[in-house]
C-alpha positions in Angstrom: -0.1 -0.2 -0.1 2.6 2.4 0.8 4.4 2.0 -2.3 1.1 2.5 -4.6 0.6 5.9 -2.5 3.7 6.8 -3.0 3.8 6.6 -6.7 0.4 8.3 -6.8 2.1 11.2 -4.6 5.7 11.8 -5.7 4.8 13.6 -8.5 1.8 13.4 -10.1 -1.1 14.5 -8.3 -3.7 13.0 -10.3 -7.4 14.5 -10.9 -9.9 14.3 -13.1 -10.1 17.5 -15.7 -12.3 17.4 -18.6 -13.3 13.8 -19.0 -9.6 12.8 -18.7 -6.2 13.4 -16.1 -4.6 16.8 -15.2 -1.1 15.9 -13.9 -0.4 17.7 -11.0 3.9 18.2 -10.5 5.6 21.9 -9.8 8.8 21.4 -11.8 6.7 20.9 -14.5 3.8 23.8 -14.3 6.9 25.8 -12.8 8.1 25.5 -16.2 5.5 25.9 -18.7 4.6 28.7 -17.0 8.0 30.4 -17.2 7.4 29.8 -21.0 4.0 30.4 -22.0 4.1 34.2 -19.4 5.6 36.5 -21.9 2.7 34.9 -24.9 0.2 35.8 -22.1 1.8 39.3 -22.0 2.2 40.0 -25.1 -1.8 38.5 -25.6 -2.8 41.4 -22.6 -3.8 38.4 -20.4 -4.3 40.0 -16.9 -0.9 38.9 -15.0 -2.1 36.1 -12.8 -5.0 35.2 -15.1 -2.7 32.4 -17.2 -3.3 29.0 -16.2 -1.3 26.0 -17.3 -3.5 22.3 -17.0 -1.2 19.8 -17.8 -3.6 16.5 -19.0 -2.3 12.6 -19.1 -2.8 11.5 -22.4 0.0 10.6 -25.2 -2.0 12.2 -28.2 0.2 15.4 -30.0 -2.3 18.1 -28.8 -3.0 21.0 -26.9 -5.9 23.5 -26.7 -6.6 26.9 -25.3 -10.0 27.3 -23.3 -11.0 31.1 -22.7 -8.0 32.3 -23.7 -6.5 32.2 -19.8 -6.5 28.5 -19.5 -3.8 26.6 -21.5 -4.2 22.7 -21.9 -1.4 20.6 -23.0 -1.3 17.1 -23.3 1.8 14.9 -22.1 1.9 13.3 -25.2 2.7 16.7 -27.0 5.6 17.2 -24.0 6.9 14.3 -24.4 8.1 14.8 -28.2 8.4 18.5 -28.7 11.8 18.5 -28.2 12.9 22.3 -27.3 11.3 24.8 -25.4 10.8 27.8 -28.6 8.9 24.8 -30.1 6.9 24.2 -27.2 5.9 28.0 -27.0 5.3 27.8 -30.8 2.3 25.0 -30.0 1.3 27.6 -27.1 1.0 30.5 -29.5 -0.9 28.8 -32.4 -3.7 28.3 -30.1 -3.6 31.8 -28.7 -3.7 32.3 -31.6 -7.1 30.6 -32.6 -7.9 32.8 -29.4 -6.9 35.8 -30.4 -8.8 35.8 -33.9 -12.2 34.6 -31.9 -12.0 31.4 -34.0 -14.2 29.8 -31.2 -17.5 32.4 -32.0 -16.7 31.6 -35.4 -16.8 28.2 -35.1 -19.7 28.0 -33.5 -21.6 30.1 -35.4 -20.3 29.0 -39.0 -21.6 25.3 -37.6 -25.0 27.0 -36.8 -25.0 28.3 -40.6 -24.1 25.1 -42.2 -26.6 23.3 -40.3 -29.6 26.1 -41.9 -27.8 25.4 -45.3 -27.8 21.8 -45.0 -31.8 21.9 -43.8 -32.5 23.8 -46.5 -30.6 22.1 -49.0 -32.1 19.2 -47.5 -35.6 20.8 -47.9 -34.9 21.0 -51.4 -34.5 17.5 -51.8 -38.4 16.7 -50.0 -39.6 19.2 -52.4 -38.3 17.4 -55.2 -39.5 14.0 -53.9 -43.2 15.7 -53.7 -43.1 17.9 -56.8 -42.2 15.0 -58.9 -43.8 11.9 -57.3 -40.8 10.4 -57.9 -38.0 9.8 -54.7 -35.4 9.5 -57.1 -35.6 13.1 -58.0 -34.9 14.9 -54.6 -32.5 11.5 -53.3 -29.3 12.8 -54.6 -30.1 16.2 -53.2 -30.4 15.0 -49.8 -27.4 12.1 -50.1 -25.3 15.0 -50.8 -26.4 18.1 -48.4 -24.1 16.7 -45.6 -21.5 16.5 -48.0 -21.5 20.1 -49.4 -21.8 21.4 -45.5 -18.6 18.9 -44.2 -16.6 19.9 -47.1 -17.2 23.6 -46.6 -16.5 23.3 -42.4 -13.1 21.6 -43.8 -12.2 24.4 -45.7 -13.4 26.8 -43.1 -11.2 24.6 -40.5 -8.2 25.4 -42.6 -8.5 28.7 -42.8 -8.4 28.9 -39.6 -5.6 26.9 -39.1 -3.7 28.9 -41.5 -4.4 32.3 -39.8 -3.9 31.0 -36.4 -0.4 30.2 -37.3 0.2 33.9 -38.4 -1.4 35.2 -35.1 1.0 32.6 -33.3 4.1 34.4 -35.2 2.7 37.5 -34.4 2.5 36.6 -30.8 6.0 35.0 -30.9 7.3 38.1 -32.1 5.7 40.8 -30.0 6.8 38.3 -27.2 10.4 38.7 -28.4 10.6 35.0 -28.4 12.6 32.6 -30.5 10.1 32.0 -33.7 12.3 29.5 -35.1 10.2 27.1 -32.6 7.3 27.0 -35.4 9.7 25.9 -38.2 11.0 23.5 -35.4 7.4 22.0 -34.9 6.6 21.5 -38.5 9.8 20.0 -38.9 9.0 17.4 -36.6 5.0 17.0 -37.5 6.5 16.8 -41.1 9.0 13.6 -39.9 6.0 12.5 -37.9 3.9 12.7 -40.6 5.3 13.0 -44.1 5.0 9.8 -45.4 1.2 9.6 -44.8 0.0 13.2 -45.6 1.9 12.3 -49.0 -1.5 10.2 -49.9 -3.6 12.7 -48.1 -6.5 14.9 -50.2 -5.6 18.1 -48.7 -9.2 19.0 -49.2 -10.6 16.0 -46.5 -8.6 17.0 -43.5 -9.7 19.9 -40.7 -5.6 21.5 -41.2 -3.3 22.3 -44.2 -0.9 20.0 -45.1 2.1 20.3 -42.7 4.8 21.1 -46.0 2.0 24.3 -46.6 2.5 25.2 -43.4 6.2 25.1 -43.3 6.7 27.0 -45.8 3.9 29.5 -45.2 5.8 29.6 -42.0 9.6 30.0 -43.5 8.5 32.6 -46.0 6.6 34.7 -43.0 9.5 35.1 -41.1 11.8 36.0 -44.1 9.7 38.8 -44.5 9.6 40.5 -40.8 12.0 42.7 -38.9 12.6 40.2 -35.8 13.9 40.9 -32.9 14.1 38.4 -30.0 16.3 37.8 -26.7 19.4 35.8 -28.1 21.1 35.1 -24.7 22.5 31.6 -25.4 23.1 31.4 -21.5 19.5 32.2 -20.6 18.4 29.8 -24.0 20.5 26.4 -22.7 19.4 26.8 -19.2 15.6 26.7 -20.5 16.6 23.8 -23.0 18.0 22.2 -19.9 15.2 22.6 -17.9 12.9 21.9 -20.6 14.6 18.2 -21.3 14.3 17.2 -17.2 10.9 17.9 -17.5 10.5 15.8 -20.5 12.7 13.2 -19.0 10.6 13.5 -15.5 7.4 12.7 -18.0 9.1 9.5 -20.1 10.4 8.6 -16.6 6.7 8.2 -14.9 4.5 7.6 -17.8 6.2 5.3 -20.0 7.1 1.6 -19.7 10.0 0.6 -18.3 11.4 -0.5 -21.7 10.3 1.8 -23.9 12.3 4.7 -21.2 15.6 2.8 -21.5 15.0 2.8 -25.8 14.7 6.5 -25.3 17.8 6.7 -22.2 20.0 4.2 -22.8 22.5 3.1 -20.4 25.5 5.2 -22.5 23.7 8.6 -22.1 25.3 9.8 -18.9 23.0 13.3 -19.0 20.9 14.7 -16.5 17.9 14.4 -18.0 18.7 10.4 -18.6 19.7 9.6 -14.9 16.8 11.5 -14.0 14.3 9.3 -16.6 16.4 6.1 -14.9 16.0 6.7 -11.9 12.4 7.2 -11.7 11.7 4.0 -13.8 14.1 2.0 -11.4 11.3 3.4 -8.2 8.8 2.3 -10.4 10.0 -0.8 -10.9 10.9 -1.4 -6.8 14.5 -1.0 -7.9 15.3 1.8 -5.2 19.0 1.1 -4.5 19.2 2.0 -8.5 17.0 4.5 -8.1 19.0 5.9 -5.3 22.4 6.3 -6.6 21.3 7.4 -9.8 19.6 10.5 -8.0 22.4 10.9 -5.3 24.7 11.7 -8.5 22.3 14.2 -10.1 23.0 15.7 -6.4 26.0 15.8 -6.4 26.1 17.4 -10.1 23.4 19.9 -9.6 22.8 20.8 -5.6 20.5 23.8 -5.7 17.7 21.5 -7.9 15.1 21.1 -5.5 13.6 18.4 -7.4 16.2 15.7 -7.3 15.4 16.4 -3.3 11.9 15.6 -4.0 12.4 12.8 -5.9 15.1 11.5 -2.8 12.6 11.9 -0.7 10.2 9.6 -2.8 12.9 6.9 -3.1 13.6 7.2 0.8 9.6 7.0 1.5 9.2 3.8 -0.4 12.4 2.4 1.6 10.2 3.1 4.5 13.8 5.6 6.3 10.9 8.6 7.0 13.6 10.4 8.7 15.7 10.8 5.7 12.3 11.2 3.5 11.5 14.1 5.6 15.2 15.8 5.3 15.0 15.4 1.8 11.6 16.8 0.9 12.8 19.9 3.9 15.7 20.4 1.4 14.0 20.6 -1.6 11.0 23.0 -0.1 14.4 25.4 0.8 15.2 25.5 -2.5 11.5 25.9 -4.3 9.3 27.4 -1.3 5.9 27.8 -3.7 5.4 23.9 -4.0 2.1 22.2 -3.3 3.0 18.6 -4.5 6.0 18.7 -2.7 4.1 20.2 0.4 1.2 17.3 0.5 4.5 14.9 -0.4 5.8 15.9 3.2 2.8 16.3 5.1 1.9 12.5 4.2 5.1 11.0 5.2 5.1 13.7 8.7 1.2 11.3 9.0 3.1 7.8 8.9 5.8 8.8 10.5 4.0 10.2 13.4 6.6 12.0 16.0 5.3 14.6 17.9 3.6 17.4 16.3 4.1 15.6 13.2 0.3 15.4 12.9 0.2 19.2 13.2 3.2 20.4 10.9 1.3 18.2 8.5 -2.1 20.0 9.0 -0.2 23.2 8.7 1.2 21.9 5.0 -1.6 20.6 3.7 -3.0 24.0 4.5 -0.4 25.7 2.9 -0.7 23.4 -0.4 -4.0 24.0 -0.7 -4.3 27.7 -0.7 -1.9 27.3 -3.7 -3.1 24.7 -5.4 -6.4 22.7 -4.5 -6.4 18.8 -5.2 -8.3 16.2 -4.1 -4.9 14.0 -2.8 -4.0 16.8 -0.5 -7.5 17.0 1.0 -7.1 13.6 1.8 -3.9 13.6 3.7 -5.2 16.4 5.1 -8.1 13.8 6.2 -5.5 11.4 7.9 -3.2 14.4 9.2 -6.6 15.6 11.5 -7.0 11.4 12.5 -9.1 10.5 15.3 -7.8 13.1 17.4 -10.3 15.8 15.5 -12.7 13.9 14.1 -14.5 16.6 13.0 -13.1 18.3 10.9 -10.8 15.2 9.7 -14.6 13.9 7.7 -15.3 17.1 6.6 -11.5 17.0 5.1 -13.2 13.8 3.4 -15.8 15.4 2.1 -13.8 17.6 0.0 -11.9 14.9 -1.1 -14.8 13.2 -2.9 -16.2 16.4 -3.5 -13.3 16.7 -5.9 -13.2 13.4 -7.4 -17.1 13.2 -8.4 -18.5 11.3 -5.4 -21.7 13.4 -4.2 -23.1 10.7 -2.5 -19.6 10.2 -0.1 -19.3 13.2 -0.3 -22.6 14.5 1.8 -22.3 11.6 4.1 -18.5 12.7 5.4 -20.3 16.1 5.0 -23.1 15.0 8.3 -20.5 13.1 10.0 -18.1 16.7 9.9 -21.1 18.6 11.1 -21.9 16.2 14.0 -18.6 16.8 15.3 -18.1 21.0 14.9 -19.7 23.6 16.4 -21.6 25.6 14.1 -19.1 28.7 14.3 -16.3 27.0 12.7 -15.2 27.4 9.4 -15.0 23.5 8.3 -18.9 23.2 9.6 -19.8 26.3 7.1 -17.7 24.4 4.5 -19.3 21.3 5.3 -22.6 22.5 5.3 -21.9 24.0 1.4 -21.5 20.4 0.4 -24.7 19.3 2.0 -27.1 21.5 -0.1 
């Protein structure tokens, strides 16, 4: 049970979002936010409103909802090879937002539906007028195809516009616009052979070769100035490679991890991926050795200490795990997932004051990023000593994972133990109603 909980918690606290699973990880979210923040500023999105959501899905995909919520699939993060290319993908998605494409799509779909109905009405009219069903059958059969072709052409145009708007956004944000070229070249490597056999009028995106040529031409014809500091670029690339390795280490099969990061690869990213894969496989000695090597190379990286805390926890070395997490939090103070990880270890170690400290850590974590798992750990921290607040925390946990019946049951239990003036009593009441 301990191993299962540790793997669930160690980096990726997963919660349902849009019918999929969302990954919460301080290291990944922090880096991606640093990369998209300049784009948000250039797009005039108010500071603090932009939020990243990482979806556990192997699709090569990303989208922007409402202009402020950016959804990125792990499949895209694992495949996109550099931070500029990642920025280009997000800039393209923001281009859809800036172009008002979602609204236009809705209006266009409504118009095409009306058009289809009129064509179908004409077909029915011909049947009735001629007394021969075959007169209108062809019109009826073709009505949906006409609408489909029109919508495909419309979406292809929107993709071209979004590429242009995204490029302008990258330039305005003073980011490297060649990320677009990198993305399209990578997409061409993945789909070029398949696209050569596709009718370009039967898909909703322009062919990648066309998009690549268009973007190259636009870049050549624009006066572009962006930050070319190689030290900054190298650091961001290094951090991005670590995030990719982390995702691959946690989400891919062990064999796949070794194919991507063979033992001959001595880079930090490769050590990171293999250490995580070893931990997942139960090879804790190998995982610890790799992590200690990383710490010796980069003693100020908080996430290497986070991984060491995960490993020591699985060993059952609670004191060592606490020390590793504490060092991680000294280096990265705003880290809700690491705070929750430390709180979990404290609830199991149960030294004097551990429970109270776990409660404080969970509350701090919830202020930054409320997750179901943090409420679950908070309930453990309260325990039998504070049955009312423990029941309230479990009610919040069940509410966040969509189990309303259980949420109400625990909320009612919480109110039986709490005073009516307690904040948790009031919060529980909101779940009962």
